[in-house]
N, C-alpha and C positions, 0 to 999 in steps of 0.2 A: 459876495463880502464875507459871509461866514466861512468860506474855504481859507479866504485870505488871513483872516483873523486866527484861525485854527492854525494854519501854517506858521504864522508869527509866533504864536504860543510855543508851537513846536520847537522852532528855533531857539527861543529864549529858556524853555525848559531844559533843552539838550546841553545849552550853555552851563546853566546851573548845575546841571549834572556832571558836567566835565569839571566845573569848580569844585564840586564835592569829590570827585573821583581822586584829582590832583591833591587836595588837602590830604585826604584819607591815606592815600599811598604815601605821599611824603612824610606825614607823621609814622606811619608804621615802619617805613623803610629808613627813616632818618636822612634822607636827602630828597632833593627836587625831583618829582617824577611827572612828567608831561603823559596824561594818560588819553586814551582814546584810539579807535580804528581809524578815523578820518584825520587828516593833517591838520584841520583847522580845530579851534577849540569848542568841539562839539562831541556828545555822546549821544546819538539818535535814540537809544534805547530808553533814555531817560524822558526825552521828549515824546516818545511814541507812548509810553506809560501814562504820561500826565495828559496828553491829549484824549487818550482813551477814557480816563476818568471823567474829563469833561464830556465827553460824548455819551457816556453811559448815565452818569448821575444827571446830566443836563437835558438829555433829548431822547432817551429811551422812555417809551410809555411808563414803564413802572416807576419811573422817578420824575419824568417831565412835570413842572409845576411846582415841585415840591422843594421848598428852601433847602440849600445844603445842610443847615444846622438842624433841619428836622429829620433828615436821614438816619436812621439807626447806625449807631458806630459799628455794630456787629457786622450789619450788611456791607458796609464800606470796607471793612477788614477782610471780610471772606471774599468779596468779589476782586479785591486788589490782590490779595495773595494769591488767588488761583490765576487772576490774569498775568501776573509776574511769572508764575511757573510757566505758563504758555509762552509767554513772550522770550523769557530768558533761555528756555530750552531750546525753542526753535531758533532762536538767532544764533546760539552756540552751534547748534547743529549745522545750520546752513554755512556759517563761516568755515567750520570745520572740514564740511565736505568739499568746499568749493576751494579753499587755499590750504588744507591739511594743518591748520595752525589753530591754537586756542588761546584767545585772549584772556579769558579767565577761567578758573578751575576750583572746585570745592573737594577734591579728593581727601584733602587732610581733615575736612570737617565733617562730623557725625552726621547721619541722617541726610546724604546726599544722594541723588540719582544720576549716577554716569558721570559725577563731577561737573555736571552742567548747572544743577540748582540744589540747594541744601535748606533745610528747615530754619535755621537762624537768619539767612539771608530772606527766604520767604516771608518770614514773621516781620522783618526790618521793612519789607516793601509794603506789607499791609499796614502798619504803623504809619509809614510815609504816606500812604494813600489817604489815610485818616486826616493827616495834617494837610496835605494838598486839597482835599475835598472840602474840609471845613473851613480852612482858613485862606489858603492861596488862591483858589478858584473865584471866590466871591470878590476879592481884591483884584485879580487879573481881568474879571469880566468888566468891571467898573473903568479900569483903564483902558481895555480895548473899546468900551462904548465912547470914550472920549476921542478917539482917533476917526478922523473923517474917512469915509469909506473909499474915497480915491487915493488918499494917503495910504490907507492900509492896502490897497490893490499894488501900489508902487512899491511899498517896503516888501511886501510879499513876493514880487516879481524878482526884486534884486536879490533877496535872501536866497531865492530859488536858483537863480543864476549860480550863485557863490556855491551853494550846496552841491548842484550839479557838477560843477567843475571841479570841486574838491573830491567828489565821489569818483568821478573819470579818473582823476590823477591816481588817487589811491588804488584803485582796482588795476590800473594799467601797471603801477609800480610793484604791486603783490605778484601780478601774474609774470612779470619779467623777473621778479626775484625768484620765483618758483622754478621759470624755466632755467634759469642760471643755475641752480642748484641741482636740478634734474640732469643738466648737461654736463656739469662736473662729474656727477656720480657716474653717468653713463661712461664718460671717458675713462673713469679710474676703474671701473668693471671690464671694460674692453682691454685696459692695460692688464689687469689680473688674469683675465682669460687668455691673453697672448703669453703671459709667464707661465701658466699652467699647461698650455700645449707645448711650449717649448722643453717642459722639465723632462720629459721622457728622453728627448735627443741630446740635450746638453744640460745636464744636472748641475752642473758648476756654474754655468750662465743663468741658470732659473734662479740659484740660490741667492746669486749678488743681486738679480734683479727684486727678489723677494725682500732682500735686506734693504734695498734703496726704496722700496715702497713707502714706508712711513714717512721718509724725507720728502718724497714727491707729493704725498698726500698732504703733508704740511704745507708744502710750497703751494698746491693747488688751493689750499684754504687761506692762505696769505694774499694770493693774487685776487681770489674773490672778494676778501674783505677790503681790499684796496680798491676795487671796482664799485662798490657799493656808493651809491649817492646818499645825500643827506636824508631823503624821504624814506629810503630802504633801511637806514641805520635807525631811524625813528621807529619804523614798523617793528623791526627785530627787537628793539628795546622792550616795545609794549606787548609783545607776545609772549605768553607764559610757556607754552609747550607745542609739541609737534606731534601730530596723530597721524598714521598712514594705515587706517583699518582695511582700506581697499588697496589692492596691488597698483602700483604706478608704473605705466609702460612708456618707454621712448625708443623710437625707432623699432618698434615690434619686440622689444627685450623687456623683461621684468626687471625694476630696479630694486636694489636691495633697500628695504624701509628703514632699517636699524641704522644704516649708514647715512641715510639722509637726514635723520634726526639728529644724528651725531654732527654731521657737517653743519646742519642750522644752528646747533648749540655751539660748535666752535665759533661760528660767525659772531654770535652773540657774546662770546668772552672776548674775542679780539676786539669788537667796536666798544665794549664795555671797560676794557683795560685789565681784565682778569686774567689774560694769558699774553705772553710777550712772544 
């Protein structure tokens, strides 16, 4: 029963986090932004942080039995701030290593660590942790106590099925997008290699081929953008940047990381209407 209620809280807090992200980004950018890693209205990192607060301040021996309002604010702030650093950094690191993409970055904000975490955001999460622990958790516990255990089990199972389906679709779509870009860059590199190999024998034809390469690359980009489905377009709009710190190989050949990043950004420009 406890696990079911915690999972329901996780989904609810994840949804509230998605609402906050959408409002913040919409106000900041001046137009509607649907934020999130998953397709559905959920930002799991917020749900994870909120449930972690519940577990730490509600069940660990150091705080168990102590009313939330009696826990010193400085302890709540310190634990939530440090926890946010660990959670935000590890999540960013995992997503980047798996998909070579960055959904948020703080490179332009002072006192950041590799662009993954920064002091202002950490302070903000610490303050948010105080608000959640002092005001939100007591209220949510009262609400959850009103839900019948069997009903909680049913709701948790339904939400779990939905979340699992969303996660599978998201990962599959991202993997397909990555494969498509790698294939396009591999094809481009093979063409360039053929041009260079023929340069010594037929310099004129090689120069003609090199001149035609930008148009062909633009054509490949257009074809790739047209082949994207709505899920991949949604993902590209939410990705902030692309990083290829480790070599990417396809067919035993090393791909050009800079060209892959440019190709991704070209796709983003196409689907956002910034480039015709």
